[in-house]
N, CA, C and O atoms as a GROMACS GRO file, in nm:
protein
  200
    1MET      N    1  10.747 -11.359  -3.658
    1MET     CA    2  10.726 -11.497  -3.615
    1MET      C    3  10.851 -11.552  -3.546
    1MET      O    4  10.840 -11.628  -3.450
    2GLU      N    5  10.966 -11.515  -3.593
    2GLU     CA    6  11.091 -11.560  -3.533
    2GLU      C    7  11.104 -11.511  -3.389
    2GLU      O    8  11.153 -11.583  -3.302
    3GLN      N    9  11.059 -11.388  -3.363
    3GLN     CA   10  11.064 -11.333  -3.228
    3GLN      C   11  10.980 -11.416  -3.131
    3GLN      O   12  11.018 -11.437  -3.016
    4VAL      N   13  10.866 -11.463  -3.178
    4VAL     CA   14  10.777 -11.544  -3.094
    4VAL      C   15  10.846 -11.675  -3.058
    4VAL      O   16  10.843 -11.718  -2.943
    5ARG      N   17  10.907 -11.739  -3.156
    5ARG     CA   18  10.976 -11.866  -3.132
    5ARG      C   19  11.089 -11.846  -3.031
    5ARG      O   20  11.107 -11.928  -2.940
    6ILE      N   21  11.165 -11.741  -3.047
    6ILE     CA   22  11.276 -11.713  -2.955
    6ILE      C   23  11.223 -11.691  -2.813
    6ILE      O   24  11.280 -11.741  -2.716
    7ARG      N   25  11.115 -11.616  -2.803
    7ARG     CA   26  11.056 -11.588  -2.671
    7ARG      C   27  11.007 -11.717  -2.604
    7ARG      O   28  11.028 -11.738  -2.485
    8VAL      N   29  10.943 -11.801  -2.681
    8VAL     CA   30  10.893 -11.928  -2.627
    8VAL      C   31  11.010 -12.015  -2.579
    8VAL      O   32  11.001 -12.076  -2.472
    9GLU      N   33  11.117 -12.020  -2.656
    9GLU     CA   34  11.234 -12.098  -2.615
    9GLU      C   35  11.294 -12.045  -2.485
    9GLU      O   36  11.338 -12.122  -2.400
   10GLN      N   37  11.297 -11.912  -2.470
   10GLN     CA   38  11.350 -11.852  -2.348
   10GLN      C   39  11.264 -11.888  -2.227
   10GLN      O   40  11.316 -11.917  -2.120
   11VAL      N   41  11.133 -11.886  -2.246
   11VAL     CA   42  11.042 -11.921  -2.137
   11VAL      C   43  11.064 -12.066  -2.096
   11VAL      O   44  11.071 -12.096  -1.977
   12PHE      N   45  11.073 -12.156  -2.193
   12PHE     CA   46  11.096 -12.297  -2.161
   12PHE      C   47  11.230 -12.317  -2.092
   12PHE      O   48  11.242 -12.400  -2.002
   13ALA      N   49  11.332 -12.242  -2.133
   13ALA     CA   50  11.463 -12.252  -2.070
   13ALA      C   51  11.455 -12.210  -1.924
   13ALA      O   52  11.515 -12.274  -1.837
   14ARG      N   53  11.382 -12.103  -1.896
   14ARG     CA   54  11.367 -12.058  -1.757
   14ARG      C   55  11.290 -12.160  -1.674
   14ARG      O   56  11.324 -12.186  -1.559
   15MET      N   57  11.187 -12.219  -1.734
   15MET     CA   58  11.109 -12.320  -1.663
   15MET      C   59  11.195 -12.441  -1.631
   15MET      O   60  11.187 -12.496  -1.521
   16LYS      N   61  11.277 -12.483  -1.726
   16LYS     CA   62  11.366 -12.598  -1.705
   16LYS      C   63  11.466 -12.567  -1.593
   16LYS      O   64  11.491 -12.651  -1.507
   17ALA      N   65  11.524 -12.446  -1.595
   17ALA     CA   66  11.619 -12.407  -1.492
   17ALA      C   67  11.552 -12.407  -1.355
   17ALA      O   68  11.611 -12.453  -1.257
   18TRP      N   69  11.431 -12.355  -1.348
   18TRP     CA   70  11.357 -12.352  -1.222
   18TRP      C   71  11.331 -12.494  -1.170
   18TRP      O   72  11.344 -12.521  -1.051
   19LYS      N   73  11.295 -12.583  -1.261
   19LYS     CA   74  11.267 -12.721  -1.222
   19LYS      C   75  11.393 -12.788  -1.166
   19LYS      O   76  11.384 -12.860  -1.067
   20ILE      N   77  11.507 -12.765  -1.227
   20ILE     CA   78  11.633 -12.822  -1.180
   20ILE      C   79  11.667 -12.767  -1.042
   20ILE      O   80  11.703 -12.843  -0.952
   21LEU      N   81  11.655 -12.636  -1.024
   21LEU     CA   82  11.684 -12.574  -0.895
   21LEU      C   83  11.592 -12.628  -0.786
   21LEU      O   84  11.638 -12.660  -0.676
   22ARG      N   85  11.465 -12.636  -0.816
   22ARG     CA   86  11.367 -12.683  -0.718
   22ARG      C   87  11.393 -12.828  -0.680
   22ARG      O   88  11.388 -12.865  -0.563
   23GLY      N   89  11.421 -12.910  -0.781
   23GLY     CA   90  11.448 -13.051  -0.754
   23GLY      C   91  11.569 -13.070  -0.665
   23GLY      O   92  11.567 -13.153  -0.574
   24CYS      N   93  11.674 -12.996  -0.691
   24CYS     CA   94  11.795 -13.009  -0.610
   24CYS      C   95  11.772 -12.957  -0.469
   24CYS      O   96  11.824 -13.013  -0.373
   25ARG      N   97  11.695 -12.851  -0.457
   25ARG     CA   98  11.666 -12.797  -0.324
   25ARG      C   99  11.585 -12.897  -0.242
   25ARG      O  100  11.612 -12.918  -0.123
   26LEU      N  101  11.486 -12.958  -0.305
   26LEU     CA  102  11.402 -13.054  -0.234
   26LEU      C  103  11.478 -13.180  -0.194
   26LEU      O  104  11.451 -13.239  -0.090
   27LYS      N  105  11.574 -13.221  -0.278
   27LYS     CA  106  11.653 -13.340  -0.247
   27LYS      C  107  11.767 -13.310  -0.150
   27LYS      O  108  11.830 -13.401  -0.096
   28GLY      N  109  11.793 -13.181  -0.128
   28GLY     CA  110  11.899 -13.142  -0.037
   28GLY      C  111  12.037 -13.144  -0.101
   28GLY      O  112  12.138 -13.147  -0.030
   29ASP      N  113  12.044 -13.143  -0.233
   29ASP     CA  114  12.173 -13.148  -0.302
   29ASP      C  115  12.248 -13.014  -0.296
   29ASP      O  116  12.369 -13.009  -0.316
   30GLY      N  117  12.176 -12.909  -0.269
   30GLY     CA  118  12.240 -12.778  -0.260
   30GLY      C  119  12.245 -12.706  -0.393
   30GLY      O  120  12.226 -12.764  -0.500
   31ILE      N  121  12.270 -12.578  -0.383
   31ILE     CA  122  12.267 -12.490  -0.499
   31ILE      C  123  12.381 -12.519  -0.596
   31ILE      O  124  12.367 -12.499  -0.716
   32HIS      N  125  12.495 -12.566  -0.544
   32HIS     CA  126  12.610 -12.595  -0.631
   32HIS      C  127  12.574 -12.700  -0.736
   32HIS      O  128  12.602 -12.683  -0.855
   33HIS      N  129  12.512 -12.808  -0.692
   33HIS     CA  130  12.474 -12.914  -0.785
   33HIS      C  131  12.366 -12.864  -0.882
   33HIS      O  132  12.365 -12.902  -0.999
   34ALA      N  133  12.277 -12.780  -0.832
   34ALA     CA  134  12.172 -12.726  -0.918
   34ALA      C  135  12.233 -12.641  -1.029
   34ALA      O  136  12.193 -12.652  -1.145
   35MET      N  137  12.328 -12.557  -0.994
   35MET     CA  138  12.389 -12.470  -1.095
   35MET      C  139  12.469 -12.553  -1.197
   35MET      O  140  12.470 -12.520  -1.315
   36LEU      N  141  12.534 -12.659  -1.151
   36LEU     CA  142  12.605 -12.747  -1.244
   36LEU      C  143  12.507 -12.812  -1.342
   36LEU      O  144  12.535 -12.824  -1.462
   37GLY      N  145  12.392 -12.855  -1.290
   37GLY     CA  146  12.291 -12.915  -1.376
   37GLY      C  147  12.238 -12.818  -1.480
   37GLY      O  148  12.219 -12.854  -1.596
   38ILE      N  149  12.213 -12.695  -1.437
   38ILE     CA  150  12.163 -12.594  -1.531
   38ILE      C  151  12.269 -12.562  -1.636
   38ILE      O  152  12.239 -12.552  -1.754
   39ALA      N  153  12.394 -12.546  -1.592
   39ALA     CA  154  12.502 -12.516  -1.686
   39ALA      C  155  12.517 -12.628  -1.789
   39ALA      O  156  12.536 -12.602  -1.908
   40ARG      N  157  12.508 -12.751  -1.742
   40ARG     CA  158  12.521 -12.866  -1.833
   40ARG      C  159  12.405 -12.867  -1.933
   40ARG      O  160  12.426 -12.886  -2.053
   41TRP      N  161  12.284 -12.846  -1.883
   41TRP     CA  162  12.167 -12.845  -1.970
   41TRP      C  163  12.174 -12.730  -2.071
   41TRP      O  164  12.144 -12.748  -2.189
   42LEU      N  165  12.213 -12.612  -2.024
   42LEU     CA  166  12.220 -12.497  -2.112
   42LEU      C  167  12.326 -12.518  -2.220
   42LEU      O  168  12.305 -12.483  -2.336
   43GLY      N  169  12.440 -12.576  -2.183
   43GLY     CA  170  12.544 -12.605  -2.281
   43GLY      C  171  12.495 -12.701  -2.387
   43GLY      O  172  12.522 -12.682  -2.506
   44ASP      N  173  12.423 -12.805  -2.346
   44ASP     CA  174  12.365 -12.900  -2.443
   44ASP      C  175  12.263 -12.832  -2.531
   44ASP      O  176  12.260 -12.854  -2.652
   45HIS      N  177  12.180 -12.749  -2.470
   45HIS     CA  178  12.074 -12.679  -2.545
   45HIS      C  179  12.134 -12.586  -2.650
   45HIS      O  180  12.088 -12.583  -2.764
   46LEU      N  181  12.236 -12.511  -2.612
   46LEU     CA  182  12.298 -12.418  -2.707
   46LEU      C  183  12.370 -12.492  -2.817
   46LEU      O  184  12.366 -12.451  -2.933
   47ARG      N  185  12.437 -12.602  -2.783
   47ARG     CA  186  12.510 -12.679  -2.884
   47ARG      C  187  12.412 -12.740  -2.984
   47ARG      O  188  12.439 -12.741  -3.104
   48ASP      N  189  12.298 -12.792  -2.936
   48ASP     CA  190  12.201 -12.855  -3.023
   48ASP      C  191  12.123 -12.756  -3.110
   48ASP      O  192  12.072 -12.793  -3.216
   49SER      N  193  12.114 -12.631  -3.065
   49SER     CA  194  12.033 -12.534  -3.139
   49SER      C  195  12.108 -12.474  -3.258
   49SER      O  196  12.047 -12.405  -3.340
   50HIS      N  197  12.239 -12.499  -3.268
   50HIS     CA  198  12.316 -12.440  -3.380
   50HIS      C  199  12.353 -12.544  -3.481
   50HIS      O  200  12.417 -12.513  -3.581
   0.00000   0.00000   0.00000
């Protein structure tokens, strides 16, 4: 059961990263801002999960 939860969290993380990248691309902010947003979100996610 733990493996399923981990897999689901990974899928949601990828979906969130994709949404950030797509949003920045559509707004014209560029990949640099998108990567900063993903890094910030991932850092928050990892900190909150422990």
